[in-house]
C-alpha positions in Angstrom: 15.8 10.6 11.3 15.4 13.5 9.0 11.8 15.4 9.3 10.8 17.2 6.2 8.5 20.3 5.9 5.7 18.2 4.9 6.0 16.3 8.4 7.3 13.2 6.7 10.0 11.3 7.8 12.7 11.1 5.0 13.9 7.4 4.5 16.6 7.2 2.0 14.8 9.8 -0.2 11.1 8.5 0.3 8.9 10.4 2.4 6.8 8.4 5.1 4.1 9.4 7.1 4.6 8.8 11.1 0.8 8.9 12.0 -0.9 6.4 13.9 -3.6 3.9 12.7 -6.4 6.2 14.4 -5.0 9.2 13.0 -4.9 7.8 9.2 -8.3 6.3 9.6 -9.7 9.6 10.7 -8.2 11.3 7.5 -9.6 8.7 5.2 -13.0 8.9 6.7 -13.0 12.5 6.1 -11.9 12.0 2.2 -14.8 9.2 1.8 -17.3 11.8 2.9 -15.9 14.7 0.7 -17.8 15.2 -2.4 -16.8 16.9 -5.8 -13.1 16.3 -5.8 -11.0 16.4 -8.8 -9.3 13.0 -8.1 -9.2 10.5 -5.6 -6.9 10.6 -2.3 -3.9 8.6 -3.2 -2.6 6.1 -0.5 0.7 4.3 -0.6 1.5 1.6 1.9 5.3 1.8 2.4 7.6 -1.0 3.7 11.4 -1.5 3.4 10.7 -3.3 0.2 9.2 -0.2 -1.6 12.0 2.2 -0.2 14.7 -0.4 -1.6 12.7 -0.5 -5.1 12.7 3.2 -5.1 16.3 3.6 -4.9 16.5 2.1 -8.6 13.3 3.3 -9.9 12.9 7.0 -10.2 9.4 7.0 -11.2 8.3 4.8 -8.3 10.1 7.0 -5.9 8.7 10.3 -7.3 5.2 8.7 -7.2 5.7 7.7 -3.6 6.7 11.1 -2.7 3.7 12.7 -4.6 1.2 10.3 -2.6 -1.3 12.3 -0.4 -0.6 9.9 2.4 2.3 7.5 2.4 1.7 5.0 5.6 4.2 3.1 7.3 3.6 -0.6 6.5 6.3 -2.4 7.9 8.3 -2.6 11.5 11.5 -2.4 9.8 10.8 1.3 9.1 11.2 2.2 13.2 15.0 1.8 12.4 14.7 4.8 10.2 12.7 6.9 12.8 9.1 6.2 12.0 7.1 6.4 15.4 3.9 4.5 14.5 3.4 1.4 12.2 0.0 1.2 10.1 0.0 -2.4 8.6 -1.8 -2.0 5.1 -3.7 -5.2 6.1 -5.2 -3.5 9.2 -5.9 -0.4 7.7 -7.7 -2.2 4.8 -9.9 -4.5 7.4 -10.7 -1.4 9.2 -11.8 0.7 6.1 -14.0 -2.3 4.9 -15.6 -2.6 8.5 -17.0 0.8 8.0 -18.9 -0.4 5.3 -17.9 2.1 2.4 -18.6 1.1 -1.0 -15.7 -0.6 -2.2 -14.1 -2.1 -5.6 -11.3 -4.8 -5.3 -9.1 -4.8 -8.6 -6.4 -7.5 -9.2 -4.9 -10.1 -7.3 -4.8 -13.7 -8.7 -6.7 -16.9 -9.3 -10.2 -15.4 -8.7 -9.4 -13.8 -5.3 -10.8 -10.4 -6.0 -13.9 -12.1 -6.8 -13.8 -13.9 -3.4 -13.1 -10.6 -1.5 -16.5 -9.1 -3.1 -18.4 -12.3 -2.3 -17.0 -12.2 1.4 -17.0 -8.4 2.2 -19.2 -7.1 -0.3 -18.4 -4.5 -3.2 -17.4 -4.9 -6.8 -14.5 -6.4 -8.5 -12.3 -6.9 -11.4 -9.6 -9.4 -11.9 -7.5 -6.7 -13.8 -4.8 -7.2 -16.4 -1.7 -9.1 -16.6 -0.3 -6.3 -18.7 -1.2 -3.2 -17.0 0.2 -1.0 -20.1 -2.8 -2.4 -22.2 -4.7 0.9 -22.6 -7.7 -1.0 -24.1 -8.3 -3.3 -21.0 -7.2 -0.4 -18.7 -10.1 1.8 -20.4 -12.6 -0.8 -19.7 -11.5 -1.4 -16.0 -11.8 2.4 -15.3 -15.4 2.5 -16.7 -16.2 -0.5 -14.6 -15.1 1.1 -11.6 -16.7 4.6 -12.0 -19.8 2.8 -13.0 -19.7 1.0 -9.5 -19.0 4.4 -7.9 -16.8 3.1 -4.9 -16.1 5.1 -2.1 -12.5 3.2 -2.1 -10.6 1.2 -4.8 -8.2 -1.3 -3.4 -5.4 -2.4 -6.1 -3.7 -5.6 -5.8 -1.3 -5.8 -8.6 1.6 -5.8 -6.3 4.4 -3.2 -6.0 5.5 -1.0 -7.9 3.0 -1.8 -10.5 0.0 -1.0 -8.7 1.2 2.5 -7.6 2.2 3.2 -11.3 -1.1 2.2 -12.5 -3.0 4.3 -9.8 -1.0 7.2 -10.9 -1.4 6.8 -14.6 -5.2 6.8 -14.0 -5.6 9.0 -11.2 -7.4 11.8 -12.9 -10.2 9.5 -14.5 -10.9 7.3 -11.4 -14.4 8.4 -9.8 -13.3 7.2 -6.1 -12.7 9.2 -2.8 -9.6 7.1 -2.0 -7.3 4.9 -4.0 -4.6 2.5 -2.4 -2.4 -0.4 -3.6 -2.5 -3.3 -1.2 -0.2 -6.0 -2.6 -1.1 -9.3 -1.4 -3.6 -8.3 1.4 -6.4 -10.0 -0.7 -4.9 -13.3 -0.1 -4.7 -12.8 3.8 -8.3 -11.5 4.2 -9.6 -14.4 2.0 -7.7 -16.8 4.1 -5.5 -18.0 1.2 -2.4 -16.9 2.8 -2.1 -17.9 6.7 -2.1 -15.0 8.9 0.6 -14.5 11.6 0.3 -15.3 15.4 -0.3 -12.1 17.4 3.1 -12.8 19.1 4.8 -12.9 15.7 3.2 -9.7 14.8 4.2 -7.9 18.0 7.7 -8.9 17.6 8.0 -7.6 14.4 8.6 -11.1 12.5 5.6 -11.0 10.1 8.4 -10.7 7.3 9.9 -14.1 8.7 6.6 -15.8 8.9 5.8 -14.8 5.3 9.0 -16.3 4.1 8.3 -19.5 6.1 5.0 -19.7 4.4 6.3 -18.6 1.0 9.9 -19.6 0.6 9.9 -18.4 -3.0 10.0 -14.7 -1.3 13.6 -15.4 -0.1 15.1 -13.0 -2.9 13.0 -10.3 -1.9 13.6 -10.7 1.9 17.3 -9.8 0.9 16.1 -6.3 0.5 15.4 -6.1 4.0 19.2 -6.9 5.0 20.0 -4.3 2.3 17.4 -1.8 3.7 19.1 -2.0 7.2 22.6 -1.6 6.1 21.7 1.8 4.0 19.8 3.1 7.0 22.4 2.4 9.5 25.0 3.9 6.8 22.9 6.7 6.3 22.7 7.5 10.3 26.8 6.9 10.5 27.3 9.7 8.0 25.1 12.1 9.4 21.9 11.6 7.6 19.9 11.0 10.3 19.7 12.2 14.0 
C-alpha cells in the first residue's frame, strides 16, 4: 500500500480515497451547502475496472487523479490497501434520500425518466455520441436551468467521467458524479444482490450471473489482482 501526500492510496497509478461512507457523505453534504463555487465538486467512483482502464487510457487516468474525491467503489480495492469501500449505489441512495435537488443524465431505455418519477428531480436521456457539441450544449443548458445540487451521470466509464471533465466549468451544480449502471438498480430494472453476497464481496459475480455479457469485463478483475500482487512483490506496496 502506497499512501500519497494527498492522503490517497496509490493503486497502479490511480489515487483512491480510503474514507468511509459517513465521511464521504459529510464532505458532500458540506459541498452541497457551499454557494458561489467556480465549478462543481467532482466525484469519481473508482473500482478495479476503472483502474485497469486507466492503465491504457492516460486521459482517463489523469481525470481520476484530478477528481476532487475518488471513492473506492469495489471490494477488490481492499487488496491494494484501501480500508473503506464506498459502493457508488449506496452513496447515491443516501444522497437522494437527503432530498437535494438532483438531475439524472444518461442511462438507456428511459431509465433516467424512471428515476425522476420514482425519486423526484429532473432528467435527460443524454446523447449516444457524447462528443456531439450541439446536443451537449442543450444538455448543459437544461441541467443549469433546473439548478440541481447534484448531477448524476450514467454514461458508463470512462465516458461519463470524460464528459463531466469536459463540461465541468459550465455546469451549475454543487456536486457531479458518474454512476454507471446505478439507475438500473435503483429503478428495479437490475436485481439487487442479497446481503450475504454483498458482505462476501461477490457483487461482481452476482452481476456476471445476471448479465452474462459482462464476462469480458470481468476478466479485468483477474488482471487487476495479478497486477496488484505483482506490484506488491516488486516493492510497490507495503
